[in-house]
Each structure stands twice: as structure tokens, then as C-alpha cells.
C-alpha positions as CSV (number, residue, x, y, z in Angstrom):
1,X,0.8,11.4,35.5
2,X,4.3,12.0,36.5
3,X,7.0,13.8,34.6
4,X,8.7,10.5,33.5
5,X,5.4,9.1,32.2
6,X,4.6,12.1,30.1
7,X,8.1,12.1,28.6
8,X,7.8,8.3,27.8
9,X,4.4,8.8,26.2
10,X,5.7,11.8,24.2
11,X,8.4,9.6,22.8
12,X,5.9,7.0,21.8
13,X,3.6,9.5,20.1
14,X,6.6,11.1,18.4
15,X,7.8,7.8,17.0
16,X,4.3,6.9,15.8
17,X,3.9,10.4,14.3
18,X,7.0,9.7,12.2
19,X,5.7,6.3,11.3
20,X,2.4,7.8,10.2
21,X,4.2,10.5,8.1
22,X,6.3,7.8,6.4
23,X,3.1,5.7,5.7
24,X,1.3,8.7,4.2
25,X,4.4,9.5,2.0
26,X,4.5,5.9,0.7
27,X,0.8,6.0,0.1
28,X,1.2,9.3,-1.9
29,X,4.0,7.8,-4.0
30,X,1.8,4.7,-4.6
31,X,-1.1,6.9,-5.8
32,X,1.2,8.9,-8.1
33,X,2.7,5.7,-9.6
34,X,-0.8,4.2,-10.0
35,X,-2.0,7.3,-11.9
36,X,1.2,7.4,-14.0
37,X,1.9,3.8,-14.8
38,X,-1.2,1.6,-14.0
39,X,-4.4,3.6,-14.4
40,X,-6.1,3.4,-17.8
41,X,-8.7,5.5,-19.4
42,X,-11.8,4.2,-21.3
43,X,-12.0,4.6,-25.1
44,X,-14.7,7.2,-24.7
45,X,-12.3,9.5,-22.7
46,X,-9.6,8.9,-25.3
47,X,-11.9,10.0,-28.2
48,X,-13.2,13.0,-26.3
49,X,-9.9,14.4,-24.9
50,X,-7.5,13.3,-27.7
51,X,-4.5,13.4,-25.3
52,X,-0.9,13.9,-26.4
53,X,1.8,11.6,-25.3
54,X,1.7,8.1,-24.0
55,X,-1.8,7.0,-23.0
56,X,-3.1,3.8,-21.4
57,X,-6.4,2.6,-22.8
58,X,-8.7,-0.1,-21.5
59,X,-10.8,-2.2,-23.9
60,X,-11.7,-5.6,-25.2
61,X,-10.3,-7.0,-28.4
62,X,-13.3,-7.4,-30.8
63,X,-13.6,-11.0,-32.0
64,X,-12.8,-11.4,-35.6
65,X,-10.7,-8.2,-35.9
66,X,-7.3,-9.5,-34.9
67,X,-5.0,-9.7,-38.0
68,X,-1.5,-11.0,-37.4
69,X,0.7,-10.3,-40.4
70,X,4.2,-11.6,-40.7
71,X,5.5,-8.5,-42.5
72,X,3.8,-5.7,-40.5
73,X,2.4,-5.1,-37.0
74,X,-0.8,-6.9,-35.9
75,X,-3.9,-4.8,-36.1
76,X,-7.2,-5.2,-34.2
77,X,-10.2,-3.3,-33.0
78,X,-10.5,-2.4,-29.3
79,X,-14.0,-1.8,-27.9
80,X,-15.4,-0.4,-24.7
81,X,-18.5,1.3,-23.5
82,X,-20.1,1.1,-27.0
83,X,-17.1,2.8,-28.8
84,X,-14.3,1.3,-30.9
85,X,-10.9,2.3,-32.1
86,X,-8.5,0.7,-34.5
87,X,-5.2,-0.4,-32.9
88,X,-1.8,-1.1,-34.5
89,X,0.5,-3.0,-32.2
90,X,4.2,-2.3,-32.8
91,X,5.6,-3.8,-29.6
92,X,7.2,-7.1,-29.2
93,X,5.0,-10.3,-29.6
94,X,2.8,-10.8,-26.6
95,X,0.7,-13.8,-25.6
96,X,-1.9,-11.5,-24.1
97,X,-3.0,-10.5,-27.6
98,X,-6.1,-12.7,-28.2
99,X,-9.6,-12.1,-29.4
100,X,-12.2,-11.2,-26.8
101,X,-9.5,-10.5,-24.2
102,X,-9.7,-7.3,-22.1
103,X,-6.4,-5.5,-22.3
104,X,-4.7,-2.3,-21.3
105,X,-2.7,-1.0,-24.3
106,X,-0.2,1.9,-23.9
107,X,0.8,4.1,-26.8
108,X,-0.1,7.1,-28.9
109,X,-3.4,8.2,-30.4
110,X,-3.6,9.7,-33.8
111,X,-6.9,11.7,-34.0
112,X,-6.6,12.3,-37.8
113,X,-6.4,8.6,-38.6
114,X,-8.5,7.6,-35.6
115,X,-5.8,5.0,-34.9
116,X,-4.1,4.0,-31.8
117,X,-0.4,2.9,-32.0
118,X,0.2,0.6,-29.1
119,X,3.8,0.0,-27.9
120,X,2.9,-2.3,-25.0
121,X,0.0,-4.2,-23.6
122,X,-0.9,-5.9,-20.3
123,X,-3.9,-7.7,-18.8
124,X,-6.2,-5.7,-16.6
125,X,-4.4,-4.8,-13.3
126,X,-6.4,-5.7,-10.3
127,X,-4.9,-3.0,-8.2
128,X,-8.0,-2.2,-6.1
129,X,-8.2,-5.8,-4.8
130,X,-4.5,-5.9,-4.0
131,X,-4.6,-2.5,-2.2
132,X,-7.6,-3.6,-0.2
133,X,-5.9,-6.8,0.9
134,X,-2.8,-5.0,2.0
135,X,-4.8,-2.3,3.9
136,X,-7.0,-4.9,5.6
137,X,-3.9,-6.7,6.9
138,X,-1.4,-3.9,7.6
139,X,-3.6,-1.3,9.2
140,X,-4.9,-3.5,12.1
141,X,-1.3,-4.7,12.6
142,X,0.0,-1.1,12.9
143,X,-2.8,-0.2,15.3
144,X,-2.0,-3.3,17.4
145,X,1.7,-2.5,17.5
146,X,0.9,1.1,18.5
147,X,-1.4,0.0,21.3
148,X,1.1,-2.6,22.6
149,X,4.0,-0.1,22.6
150,X,1.9,2.4,24.5
151,X,0.8,-0.2,27.1
152,X,4.4,-1.3,27.5
153,X,5.5,2.2,28.3
154,X,2.7,2.7,30.8
155,X,3.6,-0.6,32.4
156,X,7.2,0.3,32.7
157,X,6.3,3.6,34.3
158,X,4.1,1.7,36.8
159,X,6.8,-0.8,37.6
160,X,9.3,2.1,38.2
161,X,6.9,3.7,40.6
162,X,6.1,0.5,42.5
163,X,8.3,-0.1,45.5
164,X,9.3,-3.8,45.6
165,X,9.3,-5.7,48.9
166,X,12.2,-4.5,51.0
167,X,12.9,-6.4,54.3
168,X,13.1,-4.2,57.4
169,X,16.6,-3.5,58.6
170,X,17.6,-5.7,61.4
171,X,18.8,-3.9,64.5
172,X,21.1,-6.2,66.6
173,X,20.2,-4.5,69.9
174,X,16.6,-5.2,69.5
175,X,17.0,-9.0,69.2
176,X,17.0,-11.1,72.3
177,X,19.8,-13.5,72.6
178,X,18.8,-17.1,72.3
179,X,18.7,-18.9,75.7
180,X,18.8,-15.7,77.7
181,X,15.4,-15.2,79.2
182,X,15.0,-12.5,81.8
183,X,13.6,-13.6,85.1
184,X,12.8,-11.7,87.6
């Protein structure tokens, strides 16, 4: 390897190190967001830990327990892993609130009343499938681009080192003049 080649490859590796650091930072932020805004705990963990603040709980609306009153908030029972909790939904009307539907409800748990006050709800997020699809498509693309850039740098170094065809210099005294043939 020559000096120019090492310098070129260092630049390639430096660029890709920066790209790798950015990808890791984005991944870390995605994990933090997932844990803060997407992940849900099972009912068993809610009853054991009795957390303070907003909690996201995963469960199925028990058939026959959904009561929609016009005056007060709808109530229903959420079950999961053999345990149940009573839920009072105080958020805006949501089409996801149906019997036998698996939901993630976010709100506050009152351990004295054993009641969960839900402020929002959403269907089950399928984050694992989405992340797997992104990773299966993006990681091979990044590796392909890295390899192509590295090969391009190596090829450019080889081209710089190669001496293209250069015709020999023509010396006028070495040429014989046409028609003049030495006899003699």
C-alpha cells in the first residue's frame, strides 16, 4: 500500500465510523422512545409494582363488562395473564374500545380502589415486526454501500498508479526520408 491509498482508506473508514456513530445514536433514541411511549406492562406487573405516574398497560377488554354511559366515563374490565383490573376511561371517545379487543391503555393506577383511570388507548403496537423489517432492509444496504465505496477508493488508487499508454517520442533525425534510399 502506498501513502495515497492509506489516506484514502482512512477517509473511508472515518466517514463510515461517523455514519456508524449516528446510526447507534438514532437506535439509542428509538429504544428510549419505545420504553417511554410505546412499551406496555402486563396487568400482573401493574398489580405487583403499583407504579406512580402515567403507566401503559396491555390487556384484553373482558366481554360483557363494557358499560358506556352517556353521563359518565365508560368502564370495563381489562384482563391479562389470569388477572383483571377495573378501568375507567376518561379520554375522548375511541373506536378501539370494543369488547374482546386487546388494547394498550395509558393512565394512572389507584391501588386503594384497585382501579385504573385511562386517559388514552391504542391498539397493540407491532413494533418488533416493524423494526425487524427496517433492519432486514437497511443493514444489508449500508454494508453494500460501505463495500462499494471502499472498492471505488481502491480502484481509483489503482488507476492513479497505472501508467496509461504513452507513445514514444519521435526523434526527427532517426527517421529516414521517404524516397531516399542509401546505395552503396
